[in-house]
C-alpha atoms as one frame of an Amber mdcrd trajectory, in Angstrom:
protein
  -2.694  21.472  52.533  -5.348  18.816  52.024  -6.884  17.016  54.956  -6.526
  13.253  55.157  -9.474  11.387  53.671 -10.456   7.742  53.581 -10.773   5.989
  50.261 -14.307   4.516  49.977 -12.879   1.611  47.959 -10.093   0.293  50.221
 -10.330   2.412  53.401  -6.759   3.762  53.114  -6.057   7.324  54.203  -4.836
   9.635  51.440  -4.151  13.317  50.767  -5.131  13.950  47.177  -7.979  15.883
  45.645  -9.815  12.772  44.539 -12.274  10.868  46.661 -10.198   7.707  46.015
  -6.597   6.929  46.927  -3.989   6.655  44.133  -4.394   2.861  43.943  -8.182
   2.959  43.677  -8.652   6.138  41.630 -11.271   5.164  39.042  -9.910   7.702
  36.582  -6.614   5.836  36.455  -5.579   2.476  35.127  -2.179   0.866  35.581
   0.131  -0.356  32.804   0.489  -4.122  33.197   4.116  -3.886  32.096   5.704
  -0.998  34.023   3.007  -0.354  36.657   2.738   3.366  35.902  -0.671   4.987
  36.132  -2.453   5.834  32.909  -5.262   8.366  32.834  -8.301   6.609  31.355
  -9.026   9.686  29.269  -5.571   9.432  27.689  -4.759   6.702  25.231  -4.660
   3.246  26.695  -3.171   0.518  24.574  -4.459  -3.026  24.435  -3.408  -6.036
  22.447  -5.912  -8.716  21.489  -5.022 -10.733  24.595  -3.928  -8.305  27.289
  -3.459  -4.752  28.496  -3.737  -1.990  29.352  -0.300  -0.660  28.462   1.141
   2.814  28.538   2.174   3.996  25.071   5.875   3.289  25.576   5.411  -0.266
  26.864   2.844  -1.042  24.191   5.171  -0.134  21.324   8.042  -2.020  22.969
   5.968  -5.197  22.601   3.492  -4.522  19.783   3.069  -2.691  16.481   0.115
  -1.930  14.248   0.233  -3.853  10.971   0.198  -1.476   7.984  -1.944  -3.985
   6.112  -4.673  -5.219   8.509  -4.296  -2.453  11.157  -4.304  -5.028  13.973
  -2.060  -4.795  17.038   0.526  -7.548  16.575   3.455  -8.804  18.633   6.884
  -7.399  17.690   7.893 -11.083  17.259   5.427 -11.213  14.351   6.856  -8.136
  12.592   7.847  -8.531   8.940   9.168  -5.824   6.653   7.565  -5.736   3.226
   9.445  -3.837   0.544   7.251  -1.765  -1.710   7.560   0.088  -4.973  10.506
   2.521  -5.147  12.264   1.101  -2.068   9.521   1.937   0.418   8.746  -0.388
   3.310   5.679  -1.414   5.263   5.538  -2.981   8.736   3.251  -5.990   8.410
   2.351  -9.099  10.395   3.414 -12.525   9.121  -0.131 -13.395   8.019  -0.393
 -10.274   5.826   3.172 -10.723   4.522   2.453 -14.286   3.398  -0.951 -13.357
   1.984  -0.052 -10.137   0.130   3.671 -10.307  -0.682   6.279 -12.663  -2.117
   9.278 -13.893  -0.110  12.795 -13.860  -1.578  14.342 -17.350  -1.435  17.743
 -15.829  -0.637  17.225 -13.066   1.949  13.760 -14.017   3.285  12.403 -10.479
   2.902   8.954  -9.832   1.460   8.357  -7.880  -1.771   5.507  -6.751  -3.986
   4.939  -8.843  -7.113   6.607  -6.289  -9.404   9.811  -6.410  -7.345  10.321
 -10.186  -7.403  11.493 -12.539 -10.124  10.731 -16.244 -10.506  13.021 -18.936
 -11.810  11.941 -21.895 -13.944  12.286 -23.946 -10.726   9.675 -21.869  -8.873
  12.190 -20.022  -6.672  11.514 -16.334  -5.978  14.242 -13.685  -5.763  14.346
  -9.953  -5.154  16.308  -7.730  -7.537  19.284  -7.679  -5.166  19.619 -11.454
  -5.016  19.068 -12.745  -8.538  21.554 -15.626  -8.811  24.622 -14.993 -10.954
  24.458 -15.924 -14.616  20.661 -15.912 -14.643  18.757 -14.243 -17.457  15.091
 -13.697 -18.157  13.540 -15.912 -20.819  12.464 -13.829 -23.825   9.287 -15.885
 -24.147   7.970 -16.563 -20.616  10.054 -14.091 -18.495  11.134 -16.793 -16.021
  14.791 -16.712 -15.011  17.256 -19.558 -15.470  21.019 -20.078 -15.360  22.353
 -19.185 -18.813  24.365 -22.425 -19.003  21.037 -24.276 -19.336  19.299 -21.688
 -21.514  19.171 -21.602 -25.283  20.762 -18.497 -26.827  19.491 -17.703 -30.296
  21.578 -16.226 -33.095  19.597 -13.023 -32.476  21.026 -12.866 -28.910  17.801
 -13.775 -27.093  17.726 -16.251 -24.198  15.075 -18.968 -23.896  14.588 -21.194
 -20.852  14.481 -24.964 -21.126  10.674 -24.873 -20.829  10.173 -22.875 -24.038
  10.371 -24.116 -27.637  12.811 -22.509 -30.076  13.455 -23.539 -33.688  16.848
 -24.942 -34.627  18.530 -24.651 -38.022  19.327 -28.062 -39.602  22.461 -26.658
 -41.253  24.346 -24.641 -38.596  22.513 -26.086 -35.543  21.935 -22.584 -34.169
  18.623 -21.580 -32.630  16.569 -18.763 -34.088  13.385 -16.844 -33.348  13.116
 -15.375 -36.869  11.692 -18.574 -38.299  13.162 -21.236 -40.578  12.869 -21.668
 -44.308  12.558 -25.114 -45.903  14.896 -25.633 -48.882  14.269 -27.930 -51.865
  15.785 -30.877 -49.965  13.391 -30.457 -47.033  16.075 -29.009 -44.747  14.985
 -26.251 -42.359  17.394 -23.310 -42.585  17.851 -20.081 -40.637  18.154 -16.766
 -42.522  21.975 -16.894 -42.332  22.167 -20.360 -43.927  19.593 -19.533 -46.647
  21.803 -16.622 -47.759  25.007 -18.715 -47.896
């Protein structure tokens, strides 16, 4: 059994193998959250503003951003969806800087996994509004009731120009032919 010793830091009697008592042991730090001792040689966790934390308490309150590698508050955690349904844990700053936010669900996605409407709204593949199609010319999406459908079956948004046959009033992307009367005709009307 160890003899009682006085801690040179606080003067308290103690019975451990260290020169210092448990409270003053210089090899130990205390988690500011749970109060448990942390060996200074083990991992201590700090955020930008406070610490030290034990590992468990740190990850209850913080995470490391997969983008900037900074310790960030769990309140700042965003999930960014990546290629082939992967995810990354990122802070709001990195999410807004490096990803695109779906107007419907609010989740963040890589540029290849998001679509844009002619109105500037962004949607993920899961939340493309009903009846929306991609414009053959510019690739922006729009509600088909406002889009122009050509006789070839292609959709064009209201921002893109498409030729219209003077005879049948249908739109075409195969070009028009001018007849002897100056009328612009699609291939179907030229043949008839």
